[in-house]
TORNUTOR-6307 format. One record per residue (C-alpha): residue in one letter; x, y, z. Coordinates in pm, whole numbers, padded with zeros to 5 digits, always signed. Example, Ala and Ser with C-alpha at 12.3 -4.5 7.8 and 13.67 -1.06 7.14 Angstrom:
A+01230-00450+00780 S+01367-00106+00714 
//
This chain:
X-04715+01626+00703 X-04693+01902+00980 X-04489+01653+01189 X-04299+01546+00889 X-04281+01879+00777 X-04108+01985+01146 X-03909+01701+01187 X-03761+01784+00842 X-03714+02148+00923 X-03487+02094+01261 X-03278+01786+01050 X-03242+02088+00795 X-03137+02317+01065 X-02837+02097+01237 X-02749+02008+00897 X-02661+02337+00806 X-02485+02413+01134 X-02280+02099+01114 X-02151+02245+00735 X-02036+02574+00840 X-01835+02427+01135 X-01724+02174+00908 X-01647+02433+00670 X-01379+02651+00929 X-01251+02380+01002 X-01134+02340+00717 X-01041+02653+00681 X-00827+02582+01035 X-00643+02308+00878 X-00576+02519+00595 X-00395+02784+00841 X-00211+02577+01050 X-00050+02380+00749 X+00089+02762+00635 X+00175+02808+00946 X+00337+02545+01023 X+00527+02554+00648 X+00653+02917+00676 X+00721+02892+01066 X+00907+02578+00992 X+01232+02738+01125 X+01052+02812+01458 X+00889+02536+01477 X+01213+02327+01470 X+01432+02602+01684 X+01219+02567+01976 X+01096+02179+01954 X+00705+02282+01866 X+00678+01940+01622 X+00431+01829+01887 X+00216+02149+01944 X+00172+02240+01570 X+00051+01851+01583 X-00149+01869+01827 X-00299+02197+01655 X-00342+02020+01349 X-00505+01705+01493 X-00742+01933+01693 X-00832+02086+01372 X-00877+01758+01185 X-01060+01574+01463 X-01307+01919+01472 X-01374+01839+01092 X-01462+01495+01158 X-01709+01531+01400 X-01900+01760+01233 X-01909+01555+00895 X-01978+01243+01152 X-02265+01439+01290 X-02410+01558+01006 X-02433+01225+00805 X-02600+01131+01133 X-02873+01405+01090 X-02910+01319+00705 X-02960+01011+00801 X-03182+00986+01070 X-03412+01145+00798 X-03533+00796+00662 X-03600+00595+01041 X-03808+00963+01130 X-04024+00918+00781 X-04056+00579+00868 X-04171+00618+01231 X-04437+00942+01097 X-04548+00745+00852 X-04673+00395+01028 X-04813+00609+01376 X-05048+00830+01083 X-05114+00500+00865 X-05227+00323+01179 X-05466+00629+01263 X-05554+00625+00893 X-05697+00218+00970 X-05841+00316+01274 X-06009+00581+01154 X-06161+00436+00831 X-06287+00098+00983 X-06461+00276+01217 X-06609+00477+00936 X-06677+00163+00747 X-06827-00073+01052 X-06995+00188+01243 X-07057+00483+00980 X-07168+00248+00679 X-06847+00447+00459 X-06779+00267+00170 X-06484+00018+00226 X-06344+00013-00163 X-06316+00353-00140 X-06168+00346+00185 X-05856+00083+00051 X-05822+00326-00280 X-05734+00573-00062 X-05478+00327+00166 X-05312+00246-00148 X-05319+00516-00294 X-05129+00669+00027 X-04894+00438+00039 X-04747+00435-00334 X-04734+00780-00299 X-04533+00737+00064 X-04217+00587-00105 X-04163+00897-00336 X-04212+01141-00087 X-03937+00987+00150 X-03667+01016-00140 X-03807+01330-00216 X-03742+01501+00152 X-03392+01319+00178 X-03311+01477-00182 X-03389+01841-00027 X-03172+01786+00296 X-02871+01680+00052 X-02966+01954-00102 X-02952+02221+00159 X-02645+02035+00246 X-02502+02134-00029 X-02674+02458-00053 X-02518+02603+00232 X-02160+02549+00167 X-02215+02733-00159 X-02393+02978+00019 X-02041+03038+00199 X-01861+03050-00090 X-02098+03282-00314 X-02110+03501+00015 X-01696+03546-00028 X-01684+03617-00418 X-02025+03841-00323 X-01800+04091-00076 X-01676+04392-00199 X-01381+04460-00297 X-01198+04733-00029 X-01010+04863-00309 X-01259+04878-00607 X-01205+05070-00865 X-01352+05435-00851 X-01459+05552-01251 X-01381+05923-01312 X-01037+05988-01106 X-00777+06154-01237 X-00462+06047-01192 X-00197+06150-00942 X+00036+06379-01132 X+00368+06438-00903 X+00607+06716-01015 X+00826+06814-00759 X+00707+06563-00455 X+00595+06787-00163 X+00358+06559+00084 X+00149+06701+00327 X-00035+06501+00620 X-00297+06766+00724 X-00451+06695+01083 X-00466+06330+00990 X-00599+06103+01212 X-00675+05742+01261 X-00708+05463+01461 X-00731+05100+01416 X-00915+05000+01689 X-01231+05209+01857 X-01027+05403+02138 X-00675+05331+02066 X-00569+05604+01840 X-00285+05585+01626 X-00219+05954+01464 X-00358+06222+01654 X-00472+06559+01447 X-00070+06478+01285 X+00057+06789+01031 X+00375+06660+00893 X+00537+06785+00529 X+00802+06581+00364 X+01013+06810+00195 X+01052+06722-00200 X+01356+06596-00327 X+01473+06573+00033 X+01516+06249+00295 X+01351+06293+00617 X+01398+06052+00859 X+01065+05895+01103 X+01183+05862+01460 X+00996+05739+01807 X+00951+05441+01986 X+00767+05121+01865 X+00401+05215+01828 X+00456+05559+01784 X+00299+05581+01418 X+00566+05583+01219 X+00470+05295+01025 X+00079+05404+01012 X+00192+05725+00834 X+00360+05508+00554 X+00037+05271+00567 X-00191+05609+00471 X+00064+05742+00205 X+00061+05405+00029 X-00375+05362+00117 X-00330+05108+00296 X-00576+05273+00538 X-00789+05548+00444 X-00770+05813+00693 X-01063+05907+00982 X-00990+06267+00947 X-00798+06522+00780 X-00605+06443+00436 X-00265+06377+00302 X-00171+06575-00003 X+00104+06477-00284 X+00152+06813-00476 X-00162+06977-00321 X-00360+06657-00438 X-00573+06486-00210 X-00464+06126-00239 X-00779+05990-00153 X-00897+06161-00473 X-00661+06012-00694 X-00672+05670-00931 X-00508+05409-00670 X-00304+05274-00908 X-00153+05584-01020 X-00063+05688-00699 X+00107+05324-00613 X+00298+05381-00984 X+00438+05675-00803 X+00577+05524-00465 X+00851+05316-00448 X+00868+05084-00132 X+01134+04907+00047 X+01040+04686+00336 X+01233+04575+00594 X+01107+04232+00544 X+01210+04184+00212 X+00882+03972+00033 X+01014+03737-00296 X+00822+03543-00547 X+00927+03223-00640 X+01114+03206-00961 X+01455+03355-01096 X+01662+03666-00954 X+01550+03835-01309 X+01193+03759-01224 X+01173+03975-00908 X+01343+04236-01016 X+01133+04307-01345 X+00834+04319-01095 X+00928+04672-00994 X+00815+04756-01385 X+00642+04495-01577 X+00822+04443-01961 X+01127+04592-01885 X+01393+04482-02095 X+01680+04271-01974 X+01925+04560-01990 X+01746+04749-01788 X+01722+04467-01518 X+02072+04445-01481 X+02100+04812-01507 X+01902+04872-01196 X+02105+04526-01020 X+02426+04722-01091 X+02305+05048-00931 X+02172+04845-00654 X+02527+04767-00622 X+02377+04354-00671 X+02478+04280-01040 X+02822+04100-00873 X+02692+03846-00625 X+02411+03752-00873 X+02715+03679-01120 X+02849+03453-00884 X+02571+03251-00888 X+02599+02962-01197 X+02266+03062-01355 X+02346+03423-01280 X+02002+03605-01278 X+01843+03286-01352 X+01881+03187-01061 X+01581+03052-00868 X+01571+03255-00498 X+01345+02936-00345 X+01015+02989-00147 X+01015+03318+00011 X+01386+03345-00137 X+01545+03101+00070 X+01823+03045-00166 X+01924+03413-00062 X+02070+03564+00238 X+01929+03899+00406 X+02160+04159+00246 X+02139+03989-00121 X+01768+03990-00078 X+01769+04333+00022 X+01948+04482-00268 X+01700+04284-00513 X+01446+04477-00318 X+01647+04800-00394 X+01731+04727-00774 X+01299+04641-00808 X+01313+04983-00656 X+01565+05163-00872 X+01388+05016-01145 X+01057+05108-01075 X+01252+05415-01062 X+00948+05644-00880 X+00974+06017-00799 X+00874+05942-00449 X+01080+05670-00185 X+00934+05495+00109 X+01228+05291+00292 X+01145+05084+00625 X+01533+05084+00755 X+01572+04767+00503 X+01935+04790+00668 X+01785+04690+01061 X+01850+04291+01026 X+02177+04304+00814 X+02503+04236+00905 X+02780+04539+00917 X+02891+04468+00586 X+02568+04400+00433 X+02479+04682+00603 X+02763+04858+00374 X+02639+04715+00055 X+02310+04803+00114 X+02359+05176+00198 X+02562+05228-00112 X+02233+05075-00319 X+02018+05338-00122 X+02243+05617-00143 X+02216+05645-00495 X+01813+05512-00512 X+01736+05838-00287 X+01941+06065-00520 X+01665+06354-00645 X+01355+06218-00487 X+01144+06265-00213 X+01199+05950+00065 X+01034+05881+00385 X+01314+05674+00630 X+01136+05478+00943 X+01468+05497+01108 X+01606+05257+01384 X+02018+05346+01353 X+02215+05588+01406 X+02345+05594+01046 X+02035+05633+00913 X+01923+05954+01097 X+02297+06111+00980 X+02220+06068+00677 X+01849+06231+00675 X+01822+06601+00564 X+01529+06634+00849 X+01478+06427+01170 X+01059+06388+01256 X+01009+06319+01613 X+00677+06070+01630 X+00541+06079+01982 X+00179+05899+02044 X+00060+05947+01689 X+00198+06333+01655 X+00471+06538+01559 X+00689+06677+01822 X+00969+06853+01701 X+01141+06865+01344 X+01501+06969+01277 X+01841+06772+01216 X+02016+06560+01416 X+02238+06806+01619 X+01989+07044+01635 X+01739+06783+01800 X+02009+06647+02029 X+02026+06994+02171 X+01716+07132+02196 X+01439+06818+02237 X+01511+06617+02574 X+01244+06340+02407 X+01547+06302+02142 X+01804+06253+02329 X+01686+06055+02550 X+01536+05810+02266 X+01903+05852+02116 X+02070+05763+02450 X+01836+05481+02503 X+01827+05291+02139 X+02193+05437+01923 X+02419+05472+02215 X+02597+05166+02067 X+02625+05280+01736 X+02667+05609+01858 X+02949+05495+02088 X+03102+05263+01759 X+03138+05572+01550 X+03264+05816+01797 X+03559+05542+01907 X+03591+05497+01502 
//
């Protein structure tokens, strides 16, 4: 029995590890499949079919090897049990024969014991195999429950007050944040966004501009300092109410599978048909939408593949128009557009920004010129704040940034 128990425990441990490996391998198969489908344009443009096929094959082979080894371990239970039982029976027969012939023990009792042991052997072997199979299944169930039992990172907390936005003044007070230890994204940042005005954030890549926006939306929590909206610490208000008061237009627009009307309506669930169409008109999107055969019922396709970049941007702006939030966050939604699409999108943005506290992550000169104030961010800190003309005159770092990033646009503008 001790030998059988030890062998069974080793098999159970091996099957658990292989089951985990198979589970992880299956996850990698799905990741590779998703990446290949979502990046199919890149895959074809760079002739990566063989590379992605090799990645998929390696993941599938790893799952197959883990499953095969687990099956071998489970199949070993029966021969190992037979071997241990055979040795045990041989020892018992030798000892029993010695007791009967030498020690004058009762032969009938001996044979009764042997018969009882042989009758109990087969059920015991089956029970051991059932235990092994149950452990393999329970280990996969345990991994699923580990995921299900993981606490939600944005679990609602009862008793928090809703955010009440009045003027829309936003203040970052000594905010510090790091994505990884030793790598500071924001360092003791002090920053104020004036109510009803458009403030542009400029700086080199990695300066912390996107992090400022991510903290405002509470995608992350500051590790030091606090962020206030109209003197209310956003860490202490209901998360849903915070995001209801912020309209976000990203640079890379995400459209969900469905119709154009469905995607605009996501700005305010339950919006009426006329409200959706009014938002589209204000976003300069109504004309191109009605040019489609199905109009607002046109399917956008997976990830909006049936629409151009400018059309997707204007639908995102219409979604923000429909939300009608007092605070607007723009991650330079015109950066990847051609000049004609940019003009249409910019008209829609001018309509959207009116009367709202607006934060713009700026990558183009025209965006900077239309802002009420500009904040130069370097290494997670506010270097200076002012108008375009003021910063050009007094701030060498800003002047160098303009010359390096916006010289071409400024030259075209001057020539025009």
